[in-house]
N, C-alpha and C positions, 0 to 999 in steps of 0.2 A: 504493500500500500504506500509506503513512504520512500521506496528506493529512488524514484525519479527526483523527488524533492531533495533527497540527500545529495545526489550527484550535482544538481544545479546549485544548491546552496554552497557546496564546497568550492566550486569554481568561482562563484560570485564573491565569496569571502576572500579567496586567494587574490583575485583581481583587485578587490577593494583595498586590502592591506598593502599589496605590492605597489599600488599607485601612490599611497600615502608615504610609505617608507620601505625601500628595499632592504634596509638594515634589519627591520623587524622580521622580514621573511628569512633573512640569513640566520638570525637568532633562533627562529623557530625550527629551521632545518638542521642547524648545528648547535644545539643547546649547550654542548660542552665548551663553547667559546666563553661562556660566562663562568668565572671562577670566583670563589669567595673563601675567606678563611686564611689561616696561617699554613703555608705549604710545608713548614717544618714538622707538622704533625699529620699523621695519616688519619683518615676517617675511621672512627671506631664504632663497631656495632656491638652493643652489649650482648652477652650470652645469658639469655633469660630462660629459665626453666619454669614452665607453667605449673602452677600449684592450684588445682581446682578447689581443694578444700581449705586452702590457706595455711597449709603446714609450714610454708616458708614464703617469703616475699623477696624476689630478685628485682633489682633496680639499678639504673645507671648512676655513676658517681660524678656526673658532669664532665668538666673539661679535663679531668685527670685521666680519662680513658681507662676505666675499670668498671667491674660489675660487683655490687655488694649484695649480701643476703641477710635478711633479718628473720628472726624466729620469735614467735609470740612469747612475751615475758622476759626477753633478753634485751640488753642494751648494746652489746658489741655488734659491729658490722663485720661479717665474714667476707673476705675477699674471695670470690669464686672465679674471677677472670681478670687478667691484666693485659691490656692491648699492647701489641708489639710496637715499639717505637714511640709510645705515648709517655705522658708526663709521669704516670704512676710507675711505669717500668724504670724510667730514668732515675726516679727517686729511690728505687730499691724496694718498692712494695711487691709482695709475692702472693701467689695463690695460697690460701690457707691462713694468711695473716688475719688477725682480728683487730680492728680499730677500736681501741678502748678510750681514747680521748683525742680531741682536736682543739687546737688553740688553748690547751691547758684545761679544757672542760670535759668531764665525762657525761655522756648522754643519758637521758632518762630511758625508761623501759619502752619497748615497742609493743603495740597492741595490734592484733590482726583484725580487731573490730573495725568494720568499714566506717563507722561513725566518727572515729578518731582522726581520720584523714592522714595528714602528714606529721602529726604530733609525734614527738620522740626523736629518735636518732636522725631521721631524714631532715626535718626542719632545723635541727640543731647543727647538723653538718653544713647545711646550706648557709646558715648564719655564720658559721666559722669561716667559710670561704669569703663571705663579704667582709668580715673583720680582718682577715689576712690581706685582702686587697687594699685595706686602708693604710697598710704599712709599705715601706720600700726596703727591700724588694718584696714582691707579692708572694711570700712563702708561707705555706700552711704547716704549722707544727703538728705532727701526728705521732701518737704513741701507739704501737701495735704489740700484740701478744704473738710471739712466734716460738714454738717449741719450748714452752715453759719459761721463756725469757721475755722481758719487755724491752723494746727497742724504740729509740726516738728517730724519726725521719723528718726531713724537710721536703715538702712537695711544692714546687713552683707552680703557680696558677697563671696560665696564659689567658688572654682575652679581655682583660680589664674588668671593671665592675659591670654587673648586669644592666643592659639597656634593652628592654623589651622591643622597642621600635627597630633597633639594629638586628636583634635576633629574628624578628619577622622578615626583614629584608634578606638575612642570611638563609633562612628557611626557603624563602621564595626562589632565591638564586639556586639553591640545591634542588628544589623541585624542577626548576627549568632544566637543569643539567641532567636530571635522571629520567625525564620524560622520554618514552620510546618513540620511534619514528611514526608509529600508527596513532599516536596521541594519548596512549594510555600510560599508566604507571604499573610496574611489575607487582602483581599480587603475591600473596603467600602460597596460593594454590591455583589450580586452573578454574574452569567453569566460568561463572559470571562475577567472581569477586572483583575483577578489574573494573567493572562498571561502577560499583559502589565506591571503591577506592578512588577511582579517577574523578568522580563527582566531587569528593571532598578536597582532593588535591587541586582541582580546578577552582573551587571556591576559595581555597587558601591563596592562590595566585591572584584571583580577583580582588580579594580583600587587601592584598599588598599594594594595590593601586599604582601600578606603573604601566604606561602604555606598551612598553617592550614585552610585557607578559601576555598581551592580548592574542597574538597568534597561537601561543601555547594553550590558552584557555579555549579558543575556538577549535583547536585541534582535538582537545579533550572532548568537547561537545560533539564534534563529528564522529569520533570513535564511539561514544556512547550511543549516538543515534543509529550508527551502522550496526552495532552489535546488539543493541537492546530495543530501542524505539521501533526500528524497522520490523520487528517481529510482532508488533501490536496489530490485532484485528479486532476492532471495536464491536464487530458483529458476533465475535466469539471470545468473551473475556477469559475463557479457560486457557487460552494460549497467550504467549507473550512473556515479558520479563516478570520476575518476582516483584512483589510490592515494595520491597526494600529498594530495589534498583529503580523502579518507576518513580518513587517519591524523591529519592536523592537526585535523580536526573532532572526532574521537574524543578526542584529547588535551585539547582545550579543554573538552569536555563532561565528561570524567572529572575534570579538575582543578576544574571548577566544582562538581560534586557533592561532591567531597572537601572543598572549602573551605566550602561553605554547608550541606551536608546536604540540599539540594533535589534530589529524584529525578525531577523533571518530565521530564528529557531522557534518562532511563536507556534507554528503548527505542530511541531514536535512536543513542545511544552503542553499544548492542549491535549495531544494524544495520550501522554502519560497521566495527566490529571483525569481525563475521561475514563481511562482504564481503571484507575483507583476508585472512581465513583461507581463504575459498573460492578466492582467486586465487593461493595458494601452490602451485607445481607439486610433483610428486612428488619432484623433486630439489632442492626448496627455493628455486627461482628466483622472483623477482618483478620486475615491470616497471612502466612508467608506468600501465598499465591492465591488461587481461586478458592480452594477448599479451606475450611476452618479447622485448625488443629486443636488438640487438647480437649477432646470430647465436646467440641463446639464452643469452647470457652474463648478462643481467639487470642489476639495479641494487641493490647492497647498501644504498644510502641508503634505498630503499623498505623493505627488510627491517627495517632498524634503527628507522625511524619506526613501522613496524607493531608491532614488539616493544614499543616504549614505549607505544603506544596499548593493546595487550593487557595490559601490566603494570599500567597505571593503571586500566583497566576492571576488572581482577580485584580491585583494592582497593575498587571500587564495588559488587562483588557479581556481576560477570559471569563465568561459568565460562570459563576459558581453553580454547581448542581445542588440546589437547596435541599432536595429530598435526601441525597446522600450525606450532605453535611449534617442535617438534623438527626438522621438515624445514627450516624457515627458519633455525634456529640452526646447523644443519650447514653451510649455505651461508655464513652469517656467519663461522663459525669457519674455513672453508676460504679466506676472502678475507683472512685476517690476513697482513699484510706482516711477515715475520720481521726485516727490517732496522729498522723503526721501532716495531713492536709495535702499530701502528694498523691500522684496517680499510681495505682497498683498494677499488677500484671494484666488483670482483666476484671470485669464485673464479678466473675466467679471467684477470682483470687485477688482481692484488693490489697491484701497485706503482703507486700513484697519489698525487701529492703533496697533493691536496686532501682531507685526512683528517678535519677537525674535525667536520663534521655527522654523518657515519655513525658515527664512533668515539664521539662524545659522546652521541648518541641511544641507542646500544647500551649504553654504560656506565651511563647513567641508567636504562634499562630493567632491567638486571641489579641495580642498586642498589635499585630499587623492589621487585623480587621477592625480593631477598636470595639469589639463585642465582648460581652460578659466580663466587664471590668472587675467585678467582685471575684469571680472565679480566677481570673488572671492574677490578681493580687494574692489570693490564697496560695496559688501554685508557686508564685515567686517567693512568698514568705517561707514555704516549705523548703525551697531550694536554698535559701539563705540559712535557715535554721539547721538543715542537715547537709551543709556544703561538704562535710567530710566524705560524703558518699559520691561525690562528683565522678570519681573514676570507675564507678561500678554500674554497668548496664548491659544485661543480656550477653555476658562473656565478652563485652567490648568496652574497654575504658574509653575508647575514642568517642563514641557517640554520647557518652555521659558528659564528657568535657565540652564537646562541640555544642550540643543542645542545651546542656545545663547552664552554661555561662551565657548562651544566647538568650534563653528565656529570662534569666535573672536581669540581664542588662536591659532588655527591651521593655520590661515592666517596672523595675525598681533600680534605677541607676545608682542611687545612694548605697543600697545594700550590695550592689555589684562591686562598687569601689572598695567597700569594707572586706568583702570576701576575696577579691583579687589581691588585696594586701596580705591576706593569710596564705595565699597560694604562690607568692613570690618564690619560696623554696622549691616549688615544683619546676619553675622555669630555670632556676639555678642548676638543678640536678639533671634536667633534660637537655640543656644546651651542651654542645660538644666543642672540642678544641678548634674545629674548622669553621665554626660559626653557624651551623645548622642545629638540628635537634635529634636526639636519640629517643626511641620509644620508652616511655615511662608509664607503665600500666598500673593497674590496681592490685589489691592484695589477694584477690581470688582468681577465678578463671579468666584468662585472656585469650582463650582459644579462638574467639571470633575475630580478634585483631590479628592473630597469627594467620588466619584464613585471608584477611585483607592484605597482609604484608606489613610487618612491623616497621620497616624503613619508611615507606611513603606515608602510611597512616599516622605514624608517630610524628612526622613533620607536619602533616596537615592538621592534626588535632591541637598541637601546640600553637601553630600559626593562627588558627581560628579562635583559640582561647585568647591570645593576645589581641586579635583584631576586634574583639568585643569592646575594648576600651575606646577605639576610634568610633564605633557605632555607625559605620557607613552602610554596611549591608542592612537591608530591611529587617532581616531576622535578628539583627543586633540593635534594633530600635531606630535605624535610619529612616528618614522620611523624604530625602532629597533624591529625585530622579536625575539621571545623567551626571552623576557625581564623579565618575571615573576619570582620572587624569586632571581634575581640577585642583587648584591649590587650596590649602586650608583656609587662607584669607577669603578666597572666592566662596567657599562653602559657608563660612561664617557670615 
């Protein structure tokens, strides 16, 4: 149905961009031309072992290029990997070492409870990094336990003090350099994971707000439409992409149109939104695809992403399917957990601790439409109160952070600022020595993000978390159309 449109829109886009700037086309064709970071340090990928039950929590140690492990009730950080040629290796840190103090302070105990967020050794290590950078040279004093002995090490910290805006630019440059020729980013597995991953990577590049990224963004949209949207047959909603892919694709295309004014992908945006509407049952349930899983209980995370897609598409001129919206909203409302004020797994299972993604996406959707203000405020309040859970959502830390911070910013900017201040340690430990980000997941199952690809999704989720502070995307509370490429003075 959409193959001819895909071919014509690709040619039109190439012609439009090449006429404006041949350099942009070169950057799109040869993304490796764009370099970022200190060439003295190699790019380090943390070695993370998934722990579905929370028996341990592996996480990156920031610019020093090593991986740490925490155990519930312990305070020491076990070193499980040291990157070759990195800062930690040069300082003499070894696998098996246990960090017992940093900058002369011993950390408090780690808790695997998701509610506690970054509290304990992670937040305290990040603060030690910041304290070390206030001195010259920027050396971190670390004491480790090794073979029954305590050793003092000095670890040089590259990169200067944390600057989220520079980190966002570094991530965007890294995403540009790792995008494949067909417009996608490499997922963790095959199948359709690359569609969902590429939608978020494209959003991250859009939020970085540089005209040189536009060819990469449109290339990602072309890839998504060729692999996913082209399979839609609105006469038969049983076929076509999963609802996860349809929603994320629509969100990217809508935000792209709102940012640039380019309506080239409007028909594909409509197709994804209409497919989602066609898959809402009479009682408002939605599932991974057409059929409703979990004995008919469904997944509210799908409903909430669909609502955000519909809300953004309406801003682009797509008429909302009021029947589908109303049916789905009733299911969302019925899933509200009265204890937390957040959205549960479904109306049948409202009490679920992994609240951030579905609650945040729905809060953002309501903020975009301006509807149900009381409900939106309640959802935002739940996100602020339980912000420690931001990294936990359906075995994916990524969408917890992406949608959780989006919903909070779009509804309650003051609470967002306060929560972001609490999450600065996350940015400190996720940034790497070359200026981009490493994947920093939650304390439980991260299998979904492994499916998406820890490298690209780790960069996208950190970038979109940072981008909420700018509030340019409509899902971040933005209200100005055609904002892309405009100076901050012009926006103000």
